[in-house]
N, C-alpha and C positions, 0 to 999 in steps of 0.2 A: 147745738151743732147741727149743721144741715144733714138732711137724710142721706144725701148722695156723697158726703164727704169721705174721701179715701183715707184709710188709716193703716199704719203698719200693724203687724200682728202683736198681740200681747207679749209674746215671747221676745220679739224684736225690741219692743218698747222697754221691757225689763232689762234686756242685755244693754241697750243704749243707756239707760239710766244708771246701770251698774258701772259702766265704763266712765261716765261723767263723775260719778261718786268717787271712783278710784282716783281719777285725775285731781279732783278737789282735795282728797286726802293727801296725795303726793305733793301738791302745791303747799299745803299746810306744813308738811314735814320739811320741805325745802326751805320754807320761811323760818322754821324753827332752827334748822341747821345753819342758815345764814346768820341768824341772831347769835347762836353759839360761837360761830366763827368770828364774828365781830368782837364778842367778849374775850375770846382767847387771844385774838390779835392785840387787843388793848392790854390784857394781862401780860402778854409776852413783851410788849414795849416797856411796861413798868419794870419787869424783871431785868430786861436788858439795861435800863437806866440804872437800876440798883447795882448791877454787875459793873458797869462803868465806874460808878462812884466807889465801889469797893476796890476795883483795880487801882484807881487813883490813890485811895488811902494806903493800899499796900505799897504802891510805888513811893509815896511820901515817906513811909516808914522804912522800907528796905532798899529803896533805890531801884534802878532799872535792872531787874533780875528776871529769871524764869522760875516759875513755881510748878512743881510736879503736883497736879491736882489729885493724884491718887495717894500720894504720901505726905504732901505738904513741904517736901524738901525744896530748899532754895538753892539756886545755882547762879553764880555771878555770870553775867554776860561777858563773853570774850570781846576784846576791843573791836574786832571786825563784825561782831554781831550787834553792836550798839547802834541804835538808830541815828541817822545823820541829822543833826540839829543845826547845821550851818546854813540852811536855806533861808 
């Protein structure tokens, strides 16, 4: 290093390095969270597909009904509640 090279103080250098270290740590955490988000979104899509399959199986077995998910009670749909299938 040249004799006349200007430098920041050791305290300033330490503070600067600490801030950069904190930012690097936060970037790592954000990357980890993004990866977890990706995995959860994929899992959610799989569960939604399983739910659709189960709904189809229940409809095949019980017809177009409503099911109380708290009790499992089945209620027949009223004629005006049935979906329009004439389209």
